[in-house]
A tleap script that builds the chain and sets N, CA, C and O, in Angstrom:
source leaprc.protein.ff14SB
mol = sequence {
  NMET PRO HIE ILE ILE ALA GLU PRO CYS ILE
  GLY THR LYS ASP THR SER CYS VAL ALA VAL
  CYS PRO VAL ASP CYS ILE HIE PRO THR LYS
  ASP GLU GLU GLU PHE GLU GLY ALA GLU MET
  LEU TYR ILE ASP PRO ASP THR CYS ILE ASP
  CYS GLY LEU CYS VAL ASP GLU CYS PRO VAL
  LYS ALA ILE PHE PRO GLU GLU ASP LEU PRO
  ASP GLU TRP ALA SER PHE ILE GLU LYS ASN
  ALA GLU TYR TYR CGLN
}
set mol.1.N position { 119.436 100.549 116.929 }
set mol.1.CA position { 118.792 101.856 117.047 }
set mol.1.C position { 117.447 101.896 116.409 }
set mol.1.O position { 117.324 101.365 115.305 }
set mol.2.N position { 116.479 102.435 116.947 }
set mol.2.CA position { 115.189 102.519 116.340 }
set mol.2.C position { 115.129 103.506 115.206 }
set mol.2.O position { 116.064 104.272 114.974 }
set mol.3.N position { 113.992 103.480 114.485 }
set mol.3.CA position { 113.727 104.531 113.445 }
set mol.3.C position { 112.904 105.623 114.191 }
set mol.3.O position { 112.283 105.366 115.223 }
set mol.4.N position { 112.931 106.797 113.642 }
set mol.4.CA position { 112.268 107.958 114.219 }
set mol.4.C position { 111.459 108.586 113.173 }
set mol.4.O position { 111.890 108.792 112.038 }
set mol.5.N position { 110.163 108.916 113.610 }
set mol.5.CA position { 109.305 109.768 112.688 }
set mol.5.C position { 109.526 111.228 113.089 }
set mol.5.O position { 109.471 111.593 114.263 }
set mol.6.N position { 109.780 112.048 112.057 }
set mol.6.CA position { 110.110 113.440 112.340 }
set mol.6.C position { 109.088 114.405 111.760 }
set mol.6.O position { 108.020 113.958 111.342 }
set mol.7.N position { 109.360 115.706 111.715 }
set mol.7.CA position { 108.542 116.813 111.429 }
set mol.7.C position { 107.736 116.687 110.251 }
set mol.7.O position { 106.594 117.145 110.305 }
set mol.8.N position { 108.180 116.082 109.073 }
set mol.8.CA position { 107.297 115.988 107.822 }
set mol.8.C position { 105.947 115.282 108.109 }
set mol.8.O position { 104.984 115.510 107.377 }
set mol.9.N position { 105.848 114.374 109.226 }
set mol.9.CA position { 104.627 113.698 109.494 }
set mol.9.C position { 103.593 114.606 110.136 }
set mol.9.O position { 102.400 114.303 110.113 }
set mol.10.N position { 104.010 115.642 110.670 }
set mol.10.CA position { 103.017 116.573 111.398 }
set mol.10.C position { 101.904 117.003 110.346 }
set mol.10.O position { 102.167 117.518 109.259 }
set mol.11.N position { 100.797 116.760 110.749 }
set mol.11.CA position { 99.523 117.039 109.997 }
set mol.11.C position { 99.253 116.159 108.809 }
set mol.11.O position { 98.230 116.265 108.133 }
set mol.12.N position { 100.251 115.248 108.570 }
set mol.12.CA position { 99.991 114.267 107.480 }
set mol.12.C position { 99.419 113.043 107.861 }
set mol.12.O position { 98.395 112.627 107.320 }
set mol.13.N position { 100.086 112.353 108.876 }
set mol.13.CA position { 99.602 111.046 109.492 }
set mol.13.C position { 99.200 109.995 108.396 }
set mol.13.O position { 98.188 109.307 108.534 }
set mol.14.N position { 99.987 109.896 107.355 }
set mol.14.CA position { 99.661 108.830 106.399 }
set mol.14.C position { 100.112 107.478 107.111 }
set mol.14.O position { 101.200 107.327 107.665 }
set mol.15.N position { 99.190 106.598 107.019 }
set mol.15.CA position { 99.421 105.304 107.763 }
set mol.15.C position { 99.969 104.183 106.916 }
set mol.15.O position { 99.814 103.016 107.275 }
set mol.16.N position { 100.600 104.492 105.812 }
set mol.16.CA position { 101.115 103.473 104.926 }
set mol.16.C position { 102.252 102.745 105.693 }
set mol.16.O position { 102.451 101.551 105.470 }
set mol.17.N position { 103.000 103.430 106.586 }
set mol.17.CA position { 104.050 102.796 107.368 }
set mol.17.C position { 103.488 101.807 108.438 }
set mol.17.O position { 104.138 100.819 108.781 }
set mol.18.N position { 102.324 102.088 108.928 }
set mol.18.CA position { 101.616 101.222 109.866 }
set mol.18.C position { 101.420 99.806 109.245 }
set mol.18.O position { 101.647 98.779 109.885 }
set mol.19.N position { 101.007 99.822 108.027 }
set mol.19.CA position { 100.552 98.482 107.373 }
set mol.19.C position { 101.755 97.637 107.154 }
set mol.19.O position { 101.594 96.417 107.110 }
set mol.20.N position { 102.977 98.160 107.007 }
set mol.20.CA position { 104.146 97.312 106.717 }
set mol.20.C position { 104.951 96.933 108.019 }
set mol.20.O position { 105.818 96.060 107.990 }
set mol.21.N position { 104.650 97.572 109.070 }
set mol.21.CA position { 105.455 97.329 110.294 }
set mol.21.C position { 105.165 95.847 110.842 }
set mol.21.O position { 104.039 95.523 111.218 }
set mol.22.N position { 106.210 95.013 110.858 }
set mol.22.CA position { 105.999 93.650 111.349 }
set mol.22.C position { 105.781 93.517 112.859 }
set mol.22.O position { 105.329 92.470 113.323 }
set mol.23.N position { 106.098 94.571 113.639 }
set mol.23.CA position { 106.031 94.529 115.054 }
set mol.23.C position { 105.024 95.453 115.676 }
set mol.23.O position { 104.956 95.540 116.902 }
set mol.24.N position { 104.215 96.169 114.859 }
set mol.24.CA position { 103.159 97.017 115.233 }
set mol.24.C position { 103.690 98.094 116.233 }
set mol.24.O position { 103.149 98.275 117.324 }
set mol.25.N position { 104.718 98.761 115.829 }
set mol.25.CA position { 105.347 99.776 116.787 }
set mol.25.C position { 105.044 101.226 116.376 }
set mol.25.O position { 105.604 102.162 116.945 }
set mol.26.N position { 104.176 101.403 115.411 }
set mol.26.CA position { 103.841 102.769 114.956 }
set mol.26.C position { 102.400 103.107 115.303 }
set mol.26.O position { 101.446 102.443 114.896 }
set mol.27.N position { 102.300 104.185 116.085 }
set mol.27.CA position { 100.975 104.507 116.589 }
set mol.27.C position { 100.793 106.078 116.654 }
set mol.27.O position { 101.783 106.808 116.609 }
set mol.28.N position { 99.591 106.554 116.754 }
set mol.28.CA position { 98.361 105.901 116.839 }
set mol.28.C position { 97.879 105.419 115.420 }
set mol.28.O position { 98.172 106.059 114.411 }
set mol.29.N position { 97.179 104.345 115.383 }
set mol.29.CA position { 96.668 103.907 114.091 }
set mol.29.C position { 95.238 104.512 113.939 }
set mol.29.O position { 94.647 105.012 114.896 }
set mol.30.N position { 94.734 104.441 112.721 }
set mol.30.CA position { 93.357 104.992 112.406 }
set mol.30.C position { 92.350 104.387 113.300 }
set mol.30.O position { 91.340 105.043 113.554 }
set mol.31.N position { 92.521 103.117 113.847 }
set mol.31.CA position { 91.574 102.496 114.658 }
set mol.31.C position { 91.595 102.908 116.113 }
set mol.31.O position { 90.712 102.563 116.898 }
set mol.32.N position { 92.615 103.644 116.441 }
set mol.32.CA position { 92.752 104.089 117.856 }
set mol.32.C position { 92.150 105.403 118.126 }
set mol.32.O position { 92.208 106.278 117.262 }
set mol.33.N position { 91.577 105.610 119.259 }
set mol.33.CA position { 90.867 106.805 119.737 }
set mol.33.C position { 91.763 108.053 119.573 }
set mol.33.O position { 91.292 109.126 119.193 }
set mol.34.N position { 93.075 107.880 119.873 }
set mol.34.CA position { 94.000 109.006 119.910 }
set mol.34.C position { 94.301 109.549 118.538 }
set mol.34.O position { 94.821 110.659 118.423 }
set mol.35.N position { 93.992 108.803 117.486 }
set mol.35.CA position { 94.407 109.203 116.090 }
set mol.35.C position { 93.954 110.600 115.673 }
set mol.35.O position { 94.740 111.403 115.170 }
set mol.36.N position { 92.767 110.848 115.878 }
set mol.36.CA position { 92.291 112.238 115.484 }
set mol.36.C position { 92.917 113.406 116.188 }
set mol.36.O position { 93.086 114.483 115.616 }
set mol.37.N position { 93.243 113.194 117.374 }
set mol.37.CA position { 93.879 114.341 118.170 }
set mol.37.C position { 95.360 114.396 118.103 }
set mol.37.O position { 95.962 115.381 118.532 }
set mol.38.N position { 95.984 113.360 117.573 }
set mol.38.CA position { 97.471 113.283 117.357 }
set mol.38.C position { 97.956 114.129 116.279 }
set mol.38.O position { 97.329 114.123 115.220 }
set mol.39.N position { 99.017 114.877 116.412 }
set mol.39.CA position { 99.508 115.703 115.344 }
set mol.39.C position { 100.372 114.955 114.378 }
set mol.39.O position { 100.663 115.468 113.298 }
set mol.40.N position { 100.801 113.748 114.722 }
set mol.40.CA position { 101.635 112.970 113.891 }
set mol.40.C position { 101.658 111.444 114.439 }
set mol.40.O position { 101.037 111.154 115.462 }
set mol.41.N position { 102.378 110.511 113.736 }
set mol.41.CA position { 102.471 109.221 114.210 }
set mol.41.C position { 103.933 109.074 114.947 }
set mol.41.O position { 104.855 109.854 114.707 }
set mol.42.N position { 104.023 108.112 115.763 }
set mol.42.CA position { 105.250 107.883 116.566 }
set mol.42.C position { 105.671 106.493 116.483 }
set mol.42.O position { 104.814 105.620 116.341 }
set mol.43.N position { 106.990 106.183 116.563 }
set mol.43.CA position { 107.561 104.884 116.654 }
set mol.43.C position { 107.961 104.612 118.016 }
set mol.43.O position { 108.627 105.435 118.644 }
set mol.44.N position { 107.560 103.400 118.560 }
set mol.44.CA position { 107.994 103.014 119.891 }
set mol.44.C position { 109.464 102.576 119.779 }
set mol.44.O position { 109.758 101.620 119.061 }
set mol.45.N position { 110.387 103.249 120.467 }
set mol.45.CA position { 111.775 102.859 120.350 }
set mol.45.C position { 112.091 101.560 121.087 }
set mol.45.O position { 113.143 100.974 120.834 }
set mol.46.N position { 111.257 101.097 121.959 }
set mol.46.CA position { 111.489 99.836 122.610 }
set mol.46.C position { 110.958 98.622 121.883 }
set mol.46.O position { 111.331 97.484 122.166 }
set mol.47.N position { 110.069 98.901 120.929 }
set mol.47.CA position { 109.526 97.849 120.133 }
set mol.47.C position { 110.099 97.726 118.696 }
set mol.47.O position { 110.115 96.637 118.122 }
set mol.48.N position { 110.552 98.819 118.150 }
set mol.48.CA position { 111.139 98.854 116.830 }
set mol.48.C position { 112.276 97.954 116.634 }
set mol.48.O position { 113.221 97.992 117.422 }
set mol.49.N position { 112.254 97.132 115.621 }
set mol.49.CA position { 113.344 96.131 115.342 }
set mol.49.C position { 114.315 96.702 114.260 }
set mol.49.O position { 115.204 95.997 113.782 }
set mol.50.N position { 114.127 97.947 113.903 }
set mol.50.CA position { 115.090 98.620 113.030 }
set mol.50.C position { 115.118 97.858 111.547 }
set mol.50.O position { 116.134 97.772 110.858 }
set mol.51.N position { 113.938 97.374 111.220 }
set mol.51.CA position { 113.891 96.629 109.854 }
set mol.51.C position { 113.944 97.638 108.649 }
set mol.51.O position { 114.449 97.306 107.577 }
set mol.52.N position { 113.405 98.885 108.865 }
set mol.52.CA position { 113.414 99.831 107.853 }
set mol.52.C position { 112.294 99.774 106.804 }
set mol.52.O position { 112.269 100.591 105.883 }
set mol.53.N position { 111.343 98.786 106.943 }
set mol.53.CA position { 110.304 98.687 106.047 }
set mol.53.C position { 109.462 99.941 105.946 }
set mol.53.O position { 108.954 100.258 104.871 }
set mol.54.N position { 109.304 100.665 107.054 }
set mol.54.CA position { 108.507 101.851 107.009 }
set mol.54.C position { 109.059 103.030 106.228 }
set mol.54.O position { 108.303 103.868 105.736 }
set mol.55.N position { 110.344 103.089 106.119 }
set mol.55.CA position { 111.116 104.246 105.484 }
set mol.55.C position { 110.500 104.477 104.061 }
set mol.55.O position { 110.019 105.561 103.731 }
set mol.56.N position { 110.547 103.405 103.260 }
set mol.56.CA position { 110.126 103.554 101.833 }
set mol.56.C position { 108.598 103.762 101.716 }
set mol.56.O position { 108.160 104.343 100.722 }
set mol.57.N position { 107.842 103.355 102.596 }
set mol.57.CA position { 106.364 103.600 102.559 }
set mol.57.C position { 105.887 104.947 102.823 }
set mol.57.O position { 104.787 105.314 102.409 }
set mol.58.N position { 106.716 105.759 103.543 }
set mol.58.CA position { 106.358 107.094 103.941 }
set mol.58.C position { 106.335 108.050 102.687 }
set mol.58.O position { 107.359 108.277 102.042 }
set mol.59.N position { 105.160 108.573 102.394 }
set mol.59.CA position { 105.129 109.444 101.196 }
set mol.59.C position { 105.759 110.761 101.452 }
set mol.59.O position { 106.076 111.414 100.458 }
set mol.60.N position { 105.995 111.267 102.652 }
set mol.60.CA position { 106.573 112.522 102.962 }
set mol.60.C position { 107.993 112.427 103.454 }
set mol.60.O position { 108.569 113.455 103.811 }
set mol.61.N position { 108.584 111.272 103.495 }
set mol.61.CA position { 109.901 111.009 103.862 }
set mol.61.C position { 110.256 111.517 105.349 }
set mol.61.O position { 111.238 112.208 105.620 }
set mol.62.N position { 109.376 111.100 106.186 }
set mol.62.CA position { 109.387 111.531 107.610 }
set mol.62.C position { 110.176 110.562 108.495 }
set mol.62.O position { 110.489 110.902 109.637 }
set mol.63.N position { 110.503 109.375 108.003 }
set mol.63.CA position { 111.035 108.371 108.892 }
set mol.63.C position { 112.512 108.113 108.544 }
set mol.63.O position { 112.906 107.923 107.393 }
set mol.64.N position { 113.306 108.123 109.653 }
set mol.64.CA position { 114.774 108.014 109.528 }
set mol.64.C position { 115.369 106.999 110.456 }
set mol.64.O position { 114.800 106.850 111.537 }
set mol.65.N position { 116.377 106.318 110.206 }
set mol.65.CA position { 117.187 105.578 111.237 }
set mol.65.C position { 117.621 106.595 112.107 }
set mol.65.O position { 117.942 107.689 111.642 }
set mol.66.N position { 117.675 106.345 113.421 }
set mol.66.CA position { 118.063 107.330 114.435 }
set mol.66.C position { 119.466 108.041 114.104 }
set mol.66.O position { 119.658 109.228 114.366 }
set mol.67.N position { 120.398 107.239 113.524 }
set mol.67.CA position { 121.734 107.821 113.287 }
set mol.67.C position { 121.702 108.607 112.067 }
set mol.67.O position { 122.696 109.286 111.810 }
set mol.68.N position { 120.715 108.616 111.283 }
set mol.68.CA position { 120.587 109.484 110.033 }
set mol.68.C position { 119.680 110.558 110.139 }
set mol.68.O position { 119.504 111.301 109.174 }
set mol.69.N position { 119.007 110.742 111.347 }
set mol.69.CA position { 118.023 111.848 111.554 }
set mol.69.C position { 118.762 113.147 111.378 }
set mol.69.O position { 119.822 113.321 111.979 }
set mol.70.N position { 118.233 114.114 110.547 }
set mol.70.CA position { 118.878 115.404 110.448 }
set mol.70.C position { 118.931 116.098 111.820 }
set mol.70.O position { 118.045 115.946 112.661 }
set mol.71.N position { 120.037 116.880 112.002 }
set mol.71.CA position { 120.226 117.486 113.334 }
set mol.71.C position { 119.013 118.415 113.758 }
set mol.71.O position { 118.635 118.468 114.929 }
set mol.72.N position { 118.454 119.109 112.788 }
set mol.72.CA position { 117.392 120.023 113.127 }
set mol.72.C position { 116.076 119.281 113.679 }
set mol.72.O position { 115.155 119.913 114.197 }
set mol.73.N position { 116.072 117.998 113.535 }
set mol.73.CA position { 114.905 117.204 113.958 }
set mol.73.C position { 115.296 116.325 115.155 }
set mol.73.O position { 114.512 115.444 115.508 }
set mol.74.N position { 116.445 116.506 115.795 }
set mol.74.CA position { 116.941 115.714 116.895 }
set mol.74.C position { 115.877 115.555 118.000 }
set mol.74.O position { 115.769 114.493 118.612 }
set mol.75.N position { 115.058 116.670 118.257 }
set mol.75.CA position { 114.107 116.634 119.316 }
set mol.75.C position { 113.016 115.576 119.059 }
set mol.75.O position { 112.283 115.281 120.002 }
set mol.76.N position { 112.853 115.003 117.909 }
set mol.76.CA position { 111.886 114.084 117.565 }
set mol.76.C position { 112.307 112.658 118.229 }
set mol.76.O position { 111.463 111.776 118.391 }
set mol.77.N position { 113.512 112.512 118.559 }
set mol.77.CA position { 113.873 111.246 119.237 }
set mol.77.C position { 113.140 111.124 120.570 }
set mol.77.O position { 112.587 110.080 120.917 }
set mol.78.N position { 113.162 112.223 121.290 }
set mol.78.CA position { 112.421 112.383 122.615 }
set mol.78.C position { 110.934 112.371 122.364 }
set mol.78.O position { 110.186 111.756 123.124 }
set mol.79.N position { 110.477 113.047 121.299 }
set mol.79.CA position { 109.058 113.113 121.153 }
set mol.79.C position { 108.435 111.835 120.827 }
set mol.79.O position { 107.287 111.595 121.201 }
set mol.80.N position { 109.199 110.912 120.079 }
set mol.80.CA position { 108.715 109.499 119.813 }
set mol.80.C position { 108.653 108.687 121.037 }
set mol.80.O position { 107.688 107.972 121.303 }
set mol.81.N position { 109.753 108.814 121.818 }
set mol.81.CA position { 109.815 108.067 123.121 }
set mol.81.C position { 108.749 108.522 124.054 }
set mol.81.O position { 108.077 107.685 124.655 }
set mol.82.N position { 108.554 109.792 124.211 }
set mol.82.CA position { 107.516 110.297 125.172 }
set mol.82.C position { 106.163 109.846 124.898 }
set mol.82.O position { 105.400 109.655 125.845 }
set mol.83.N position { 105.762 109.644 123.623 }
set mol.83.CA position { 104.429 109.245 123.281 }
set mol.83.C position { 104.131 107.907 123.993 }
set mol.83.O position { 102.985 107.634 124.350 }
set mol.84.N position { 105.147 107.100 124.189 }
set mol.84.CA position { 104.937 105.764 124.802 }
set mol.84.C position { 105.135 105.602 126.258 }
set mol.84.O position { 105.045 104.505 126.809 }
set mol.85.N position { 105.400 106.685 126.863 }
set mol.85.CA position { 105.607 106.749 128.300 }
set mol.85.C position { 104.236 106.856 129.136 }
set mol.85.O position { 104.266 106.918 130.365 }
savepdb mol mol.pdb
quit
């Protein structure tokens, strides 16, 4: 199961998690055109290897293993996947 970026990332977009991801599955990055207009960062569920390195790097605690995602943020499972469609 992939990790999910949830509500605390909205408006924050701290990219510490991007730097530690070994499979480059967190976007948009600061180098991408979409970064400025994006409200948050997203994890590609098809690329994420569930390593968990991003969790401890997130200063606002917005990243969760899918099975540990709080119920009130369940919609972020779809939001992360939709970004990559």
